C-alpha positions as CSV (number, residue, x, y, z in Angstrom):
1,X,0.3,0.2,-0.3
2,X,2.0,3.5,-0.9
3,X,2.6,5.4,1.8
4,X,1.9,3.3,4.6
5,X,5.4,2.4,6.6
6,X,6.3,-1.1,7.6
7,X,6.5,-2.0,11.4
8,X,10.4,-3.0,12.7
9,X,11.1,-6.3,13.7
10,X,14.1,-4.9,15.5
11,X,14.0,-5.1,19.2
12,X,14.4,-2.3,20.8
13,X,18.3,-1.6,22.6
14,X,16.3,-1.4,26.5
15,X,14.6,-4.4,25.6
16,X,18.0,-6.2,24.7
17,X,20.5,-4.3,26.9
18,X,21.2,-6.4,30.5
19,X,19.1,-5.0,33.5
20,X,21.6,-2.5,35.8
21,X,22.2,-4.4,39.0
22,X,20.8,-2.5,41.7
23,X,23.7,-0.7,43.9
24,X,23.5,-3.0,47.4
25,X,25.2,-0.5,50.0
26,X,25.3,-3.2,52.3
27,X,27.5,-5.3,49.7
28,X,29.8,-2.6,48.3
29,X,33.1,-2.4,49.1
30,X,35.5,0.6,48.7
31,X,34.3,4.6,49.3
32,X,30.0,4.7,48.7
33,X,28.8,6.8,46.2
34,X,26.9,9.5,46.3
35,X,23.5,9.1,45.6
36,X,22.9,12.5,44.1
37,X,21.3,12.3,40.9
38,X,21.5,15.9,39.8
39,X,17.5,16.7,40.4
40,X,18.7,18.7,43.6
41,X,14.8,20.2,44.5
42,X,13.5,20.3,47.8
43,X,10.0,18.8,48.6
44,X,8.4,21.5,50.7
45,X,6.0,19.3,52.2
46,X,8.6,15.7,52.8
47,X,11.7,17.6,53.6
48,X,13.5,15.3,50.8
49,X,15.1,15.8,47.7
50,X,12.9,14.7,45.0
51,X,16.2,13.4,42.7
52,X,17.7,11.4,45.9
53,X,15.3,11.5,49.0
54,X,18.1,12.9,51.2
55,X,16.8,16.0,53.8
56,X,19.0,18.8,53.4
57,X,21.3,17.6,56.5
58,X,21.8,14.3,54.8
59,X,23.3,16.4,51.9
60,X,25.0,19.1,54.0
61,X,27.1,16.5,55.7
62,X,27.9,14.0,53.2
63,X,31.2,15.2,52.1
64,X,32.2,14.9,55.9
65,X,30.5,11.9,56.8
66,X,32.2,8.3,57.9
67,X,31.4,5.6,55.6
68,X,29.2,4.1,58.1
69,X,27.0,7.5,58.3
70,X,27.1,6.9,54.4
71,X,26.2,3.5,54.3
72,X,23.3,4.6,57.0
73,X,22.4,7.1,54.9
74,X,21.6,4.9,51.9
75,X,20.1,2.2,53.8
76,X,17.3,4.9,54.8
77,X,17.4,6.1,51.7
78,X,16.0,2.6,50.3
79,X,13.4,2.7,53.3
80,X,12.3,6.0,51.6
81,X,11.9,4.4,48.4
82,X,9.6,1.3,49.4
83,X,7.1,3.6,50.9
84,X,6.9,6.3,48.5
């Protein structure tokens, strides 16, 4: 039929790419990465950053926090995500 487009049968890249492993702060070795996602907007209702779900206090202390404290923050973020 003129003007009709044939549907592609090639799978989309996201459908065939392997899933990114979920970050587990309990098993991570070495310095813990920042949870920052680059979406730095505080939600006035919850008090959490809309990107990473940290409080302003958790964000401010991150640079000087111990690895134990960073791990604790990561675990807290998992709990916050579970209820959202």
